[in-house]
C-alpha positions as CSV (number, residue, x, y, z in Angstrom):
1,M,-106.1,-161.4,89.6
2,L,-107.2,-159.3,92.4
3,K,-104.1,-159.8,94.1
4,S,-102.2,-158.6,91.3
5,I,-104.5,-155.8,91.0
6,Q,-104.1,-154.9,95.0
7,R,-99.9,-155.3,94.3
8,A,-100.1,-153.0,91.5
9,L,-102.1,-150.5,93.8
10,F,-99.8,-150.8,96.3
11,R,-96.8,-150.1,94.7
12,I,-98.4,-147.1,93.0
13,F,-99.5,-145.6,96.4
14,N,-95.7,-146.4,97.7
15,S,-93.9,-144.7,94.8
16,Y,-96.0,-141.7,94.2
17,I,-97.3,-140.7,97.6
18,I,-95.3,-142.5,100.6
19,V,-91.5,-142.5,99.5
20,P,-92.1,-139.0,97.9
21,A,-93.6,-137.5,101.2
22,F,-90.5,-138.9,103.1
23,Q,-88.2,-137.7,100.6
24,R,-89.3,-134.0,101.3
25,N,-89.4,-134.6,105.3
26,L,-93.3,-134.8,105.1
27,G,-93.1,-138.2,106.9
28,K,-94.6,-137.0,110.2
29,Y,-97.8,-136.3,108.4
30,I,-98.1,-140.0,107.1
31,S,-96.5,-141.9,110.2
32,N,-99.1,-141.7,112.8
33,P,-101.1,-143.5,115.4
34,I,-104.0,-144.5,112.9
35,I,-101.9,-145.5,110.1
36,G,-98.9,-146.6,112.2
37,N,-95.4,-146.0,112.6
38,I,-93.7,-145.8,109.0
39,M,-90.2,-145.1,107.6
40,V,-88.8,-145.7,104.3
41,I,-85.7,-147.7,104.0
42,K,-83.2,-146.8,100.9
43,T,-81.0,-149.8,99.7
44,R,-79.1,-150.7,96.9
45,G,-80.2,-153.5,94.6
46,R,-78.4,-156.6,94.8
47,K,-78.3,-157.4,91.0
48,T,-79.0,-153.8,89.7
49,G,-77.0,-151.5,92.0
50,K,-79.8,-149.2,91.9
51,T,-81.3,-147.4,94.8
52,R,-84.4,-148.5,96.0
53,F,-86.8,-147.0,98.3
54,T,-89.5,-149.2,100.4
55,P,-91.9,-148.2,103.3
56,V,-91.8,-150.4,106.2
57,Y,-93.3,-150.6,109.7
58,H,-90.9,-150.0,112.4
59,A,-90.3,-149.7,116.1
60,L,-87.7,-147.7,117.8
61,I,-86.1,-150.0,120.8
62,G,-83.0,-148.7,122.5
63,E,-80.4,-147.4,120.1
64,S,-81.5,-149.6,117.3
65,I,-84.6,-149.6,114.4
66,Y,-86.2,-152.6,113.7
67,C,-88.3,-153.7,110.9
68,Y,-89.3,-157.0,109.6
69,Q,-90.2,-158.8,106.3
70,G,-93.6,-160.2,107.2
71,K,-94.5,-163.8,106.1
72,H,-92.7,-163.7,102.6
73,L,-89.2,-164.5,102.8
74,K,-88.6,-163.4,99.3
75,G,-89.2,-159.4,99.5
76,Q,-87.0,-157.5,97.6
77,W,-85.9,-154.8,100.1
78,Y,-84.8,-157.6,102.5
79,L,-82.9,-159.5,100.2
80,N,-81.5,-156.3,99.1
81,V,-80.7,-155.5,102.7
82,L,-79.3,-159.1,103.3
83,A,-76.7,-158.3,100.1
84,N,-75.8,-154.9,101.1
85,P,-76.2,-153.9,104.9
86,D,-75.6,-150.1,104.5
87,V,-79.1,-148.4,104.3
88,E,-80.6,-145.0,104.7
89,V,-83.5,-144.7,107.1
90,L,-86.1,-141.7,106.2
91,L,-87.8,-141.7,109.7
92,P,-90.6,-138.9,110.2
93,S,-88.1,-137.1,112.2
94,G,-85.2,-137.1,109.9
95,T,-82.7,-139.2,108.2
96,L,-80.0,-141.5,109.1
97,K,-77.7,-144.0,108.0
98,G,-77.2,-147.4,109.2
99,I,-76.2,-150.8,109.1
100,A,-78.4,-153.6,108.9
101,E,-78.5,-157.2,110.2
102,E,-80.8,-159.8,110.9
103,V,-81.8,-160.6,114.1
104,S,-80.7,-164.1,115.1
105,D,-82.3,-164.6,118.6
106,P,-85.7,-165.5,118.6
107,K,-86.8,-163.7,121.8
108,E,-85.4,-160.3,120.5
109,A,-87.0,-161.0,117.3
110,A,-90.3,-161.7,118.7
111,Y,-90.2,-158.8,121.0
112,A,-89.7,-156.5,118.2
113,I,-92.4,-157.8,116.0
114,R,-94.6,-157.2,119.0
115,Q,-93.2,-153.6,119.3
116,I,-93.8,-153.1,115.5
117,L,-97.1,-154.3,115.8
118,K,-98.3,-152.4,118.6
119,S,-97.3,-149.3,116.9
120,S,-98.7,-150.4,113.4
121,G,-102.2,-148.6,114.1
122,V,-105.1,-150.6,112.1
123,W,-103.0,-152.9,110.5
124,A,-101.5,-154.5,114.3
125,F,-104.1,-157.1,114.1
126,L,-103.2,-158.2,110.5
127,Y,-102.0,-161.8,111.4
128,G,-104.8,-162.8,113.5
129,F,-103.8,-162.1,117.2
130,N,-103.7,-159.3,119.5
131,P,-100.0,-158.1,120.0
132,F,-101.1,-156.2,123.2
133,T,-102.2,-159.6,125.0
134,I,-100.6,-162.4,123.2
135,E,-98.6,-164.4,125.4
136,D,-94.7,-164.2,124.7
137,A,-94.4,-168.0,123.9
138,V,-97.3,-168.0,121.5
139,L,-96.0,-165.2,119.8
140,E,-92.6,-166.7,119.5
141,K,-94.3,-169.7,117.6
142,K,-96.3,-167.5,115.4
143,V,-93.5,-165.2,114.0
144,Q,-90.6,-167.9,114.2
145,K,-90.1,-167.6,110.2
146,M,-90.7,-163.8,110.1
147,P,-87.0,-162.3,109.6
148,V,-86.6,-159.3,111.7
149,I,-83.8,-156.6,110.6
150,R,-81.9,-154.5,113.3
151,I,-80.6,-151.1,111.7
152,K,-77.9,-149.5,114.0
153,R,-76.4,-146.0,113.5
154,A,-73.7,-146.1,111.4
155,I,-70.5,-144.6,112.8
156,K,-68.3,-142.8,110.6
């Protein structure tokens, strides 16, 4: 019961505060060192075709943007991205269109998760380890089933 209430509050907060702020170019006021690097990913529903907006933590690494699904492999935004890889990303600094793909290299995925967690503010220690000090091999083992998405700018 408590989990369903928490989930409902989370959805309300995302739908009425986070997503509208990013849509109005106010994401820079939400994404910060305390709360973490947040972006909103715009996807197309794999079943309905409707536009969906989901706030996620991210890291900019090189020319790509990385985000991850977390421990739940059934996240709707993640399944939508797998079905429809053309996405739009609402960053604190602006919007870009990109192509999303799942990262298959476990070392790249673990590195990306480390960078995302290091920039996740108070949520950095969510999984019970310190992303700043954990050894690479231990991190890889802990996050091996967490899907990581790489988004590259779409060239048109």
